[in-house]
N, C-alpha and C positions, 0 to 999 in steps of 0.2 A: 504494500500500500504506500502510495506516495506521501511523503511527509512534507507538510506545508510550514512555512515560517509564520510567525505571528504577524497578522495583518496590521496595517497602520491606520486605516480609516475607521471611524466609529461604526459604520455599517458592517464592514468586514470583521471588525473585532466582535461585534455582537453575534455575527454568524459563527465565528470560531467558538465563542462561549457556548452557543446552542449545540454545536456539534460535539463539544466536549461533554455537555450534560447528557445528550442523547447516548453517547458512547458509555458514559458512566452508568446510565440506566441499564443498558444491556449487560455490562460487565458485572455490576453489583447483583443483578438478578441471577447471573450464572455462577458467580464466585463468592458472593457475600461481601460485606464491607471489609471484613478482616482480610479476606483472601485477595481482594482487588488491589492492584498496585497502580501507582501513577503511570508507570511504564506501560502496563497493560491497557489502561484507559487511553493513553496517547496513541498506542498502536491501533486500537479500535477506531479512534477518531481520525487517524492519519496525520497527527501533528507531532511536533517535537516537544520535549519537556519545556523548552523555552516558551512555546506557545501556551502550554498549560500554566506555567508560573506567571505569565503576563496577565492571566485571567483569574487565577485562584492562588491563595497563599499556601494551601495544603490540601491533602485529600479530604480532610474533615470539612474544610471550607467549601469544597465542591459538593460534598454529600449534603450539607445543609442547603446549599443553593439549589440542588436538585429537588429536595423536599419542598422548599419554598415555591419553586416553579410549579410542581405538580399540585401542591395545595391550592395555589391561586387558580390553576386551571380547573380543578375539581369544583371549587366553590363557584366559579363563574358559570360552569355548566349547570350546577344545582340551581343557581339563581335564575338562569335562563329557563330551565325546566319548570320552575315554580312561578313563571310569569302568570299573574292573575288572569290575564286575557285568555290563557289557554284552557282554563277550567270555569270560566264565567257561566253561571246558570246551571251548573251540574250539581247533582247530589254529592254528598261527601265521598262515598265509596267510589263513584265514577271519577270524581275529581282527583283523588289520590292515585287512582290507577293511571289517569292521563299523565300526571306528573312523573310517575315512575316510568311510563313508556317513553316520555320525552328524555328523561335522564339516561335510560339504557341506550337509546338511540344515539345520544350525544357522547356517552361514555360507556362503550361496550365493555364487557368483562375482559380484563387485561391480566394475563398470567404474569407477565414481566413486572408490571407495577405491583401486583400483589406480593411477589417475592421481595421486591425492594422495600415495600412498606413493612413487611415482616422484619427485615433487617433493621429498619429504623426503630421498630418497637423493641427489639432486643437491646439496642443501645439505650433506649429509654429505661428499660428495666435495670440495666447495669448502672445507670445513673451517673455516667461520666459527664464531662462538660458538653459534649455533643448530644448525649442522651437527655440532659436537662433542657437544652434548647429545643430539642424535638418535643419533649413533653410539654413545654410551654406553648409551642406552636400548635400542637395537637389539641390542647385545651381551647385555643382560639378557633380551631376548626369546629370543635364540638359546640362552642358558643354560637358561632355563625349558623351552624345547622339548626340548633335549637331556636334561634331567632326566626329563621325561615319557616320552620315547622309551626311555631306559634302564630306567625303572620298568616300562613295558609289556613290554619284552623279558624282564625278570627274571620278571615274572608268568607269561610263556610258557615259562620255563625256558631262556632264551637270554641270551647276552651278546655284545657287539660284539667283532669282531676288529680293528677300526680305532678310532681316536680318535672320540669322540662328535661332535666338531666336524666331522670329515670326513664322517661319515654324515649329519649334519643338512644339510651343504652340498649333498650329492648329492640328498637328498630334497626340500629346499626349492627347489633349482635345477630339478629335474624338474617340480615343481608350477608354479613361476613361468614356465618356458618354455611349458608347456601352456596356462596361463592367458593369457599374453601373445599367443600365436598365435591363440587363440580370440577374444580381444578385437579383434585387428587384422583378422581375417577375418570379424568380425561373426557368429560362430556360437557355439552352446553349447559349453561346456567338455566335452571328451570324458572323461566320468567313467568309462566302461567301461575306457578305456585306462589311466587312472590307477589304477583298482582292481586291474588286473593288474600294471602296471609298478612302482608304488611298493612293494607287498609283496615282489615278487621282488628288487628292488634292495636293500631293507632286509635281507631274509633272506640275501642273498648275502654280507653282511659280518657274519654272526653264527655262533655255534657254541653247542652245549649248555653250560649253566653247569657250571663245574668244581667 
C-alpha cells in the first residue's frame, strides 16, 4: 500500500485524519485496543507515522477521537430518526416503530462498530485515564438518548412512570442483547422482534401526561 506524506492543506489534513480513524476502526475491531499498534493503523490507512503524529498525539488520542466521531454520528442519526414530523398523528406503538425503522435504516447493524465499542467498554471498566473519559462521554450519550426519549413520549402525550435512566437501560439492554446474539450467531438482527418488543417495553412504563 502506498504511503502518503502528511498533507499541508486543511482539507487534505482533514481527509488524512478521517482515513486514519477509518483504519483504526477496522484494526481495533480485528485486534482490540491493546493489540492494535500505531504501525498497524498506519499500514491500514496507507500513511507514515509522521502523518499519524501530525494528527494525533498517541494511540489513546486516536481511540478517543474515534469514539467521539462515532458518538456524534450515532446521536445525529437518532435525532434524525426521532424527527417529530415522521410520526405526527400516529398512535404511540406505531410511532415508536417508525422511529426504530428510520434508525435501523440510517444505522444498520454494524459488527465492526460493535466490537470497537466493546473495546471501549472494557477500558471503561478498567478505569484508566482513557476509560474514565469514555465513561464520561458515554454518560453524555445516555443523557442525550434519555432527553430524546422523553421528548418523543411528550409529543405522544405520554410521560414515564420510572426514572428516564431506568427506561433507557431497559431499552438499550434489549437492543444490545438482540444485536449481540445476532452477531454471535452470524444472522441478521431480528428487526421484527425489536419492532414489537421495544415499543411494548417502553409503553409499559408510561402513562398519559398529567
